[in-house]
Steps between C-alpha positions, in 0.01 A plus 500: 500500500198333657166630629284303745167581658276318747191381307300491825620840621622702200610797712811295585745470212876479443721626218843330503800546273874436478789684337845446352670583831352199681239693694146366545239760594126492555224748570221360719175692451230498770231708325548412134129525417488863616849627419844353454676811630398805698433806291769769542386822666613708203325280242248665268130411510506333160436128569681399180813700575820295529645468851870446560578291808852530636651165603662657806154599621380140479804364686465761775136403559342830400218314325278336763315283249811302405844397621821374340677166553845429359808279526841465335569129565594444133814713561521688172379226264236592245155397626343317205161417651303595810150416619294514818314186612215544745490138620863527613467870586843536343679660207685259270782636283777349289829578324746324270756476782588172672485673841164606642349393171143492632414717798181478704423812702238403758286775646500512880184550706541876488492472117779760485800274572646220288668172595734366233569143380670398175595212269841468334475347152807423288536743205177680595156489340304681231156482662282328758138416574322424826168329560334512839295180460814299423719709734788478253731750336622392155822660375618527137871425531777637282663157558220332294321370811155569637502483879202469733533666840299497819498865619586385854787263407814693405764224492407330172215469249230239555526403134715551189361464147763393246457501123568842352812538285516879539440748778139521614351847457139456619293279731133497595282259696193321368361451850175324412692204355803537730717564197759758401591672174862591431655672200869504410729725298504253207119544472406164646181487705460223757207391714590327827315275741592657834416201719717256304745769382488373142474676164172387343510715186765674294430751223779642284339830404522629143539856615731771355844372408679789665675410825489861619151540643319610812238252614188560705309195620142483631262208557127566536401194701126578491479480121799272434694754293878542499641829369868536403635824356821542299590866460216624277334159442242323716435125491189332640482133593158359593439188706246267338316212662581186301356250746235390248773383258671273748483125443354315798522127559191497725181702522496477881762506773755216502458290815778243457829462310712183471828440318592162347881491476498176296269632227619859552143619517302733722142406584254761625148484639256790516192559714286388202671160521667570169833318478783584261844353434773678309875443452734738680712545187242630250232625739228382258171341611485165314248323723172612652294286737165595653401314814145483622438538870256219568360427840530143612 
């Protein structure tokens, strides 16, 4: 289940959900600030009284402040995840089937009709994440792969991230750094560089030993906090800035680099005219020369 609202116009909101029969349904509200549903004529005057809304009434359009959208493109497969994305103006849903694994239901201009497109992913997926700034959908594959998809390119993924030894059960973008978190069934967390499609960090988590667990995964990008739940346990991983601990060869930007193949050394020159030579094998800094910039 997913709930979205327009931060600039909160009267517009959408509640979307999927079920075990492969159906994706959504209720689009047009007056959410005032009332989600119209009050029944026979309702009592008590404002705190519980109202029962019949689903058939919503589908038939009896409530003027909302309307229902739905599709059955997943053809009976259990819908594991569904979300509405405003930048695409589309519903994204997924199953563990290799056919119509990820379905995008695009809203037409009338906002009451849907146009369907889908990706077929071998063995299906556990979850997905989409980020509008990167315009990528990341899928957590049962086949141990993380795939990156352009929402408008259906034929094949634009990137495949290899490295997990077990099925991937969660993915989430770190958009500010153009990175991606992924978490696998064997409790291995990986951080990927999206541009180069490389794993830049691997953490084998010391979480509960039980292999039978339900995992929820959330990354708070604003505060740099990663939350992972295992049944009744919650783990928190915090990102720390360790830039001050890094060893730097120069205080200012390096302006020139030369390699001497005979001596197997690299020579660098910074904007402070500070020159250093170090062997490529050890990476140490055995020599330090300071040149003075004298005018002739």
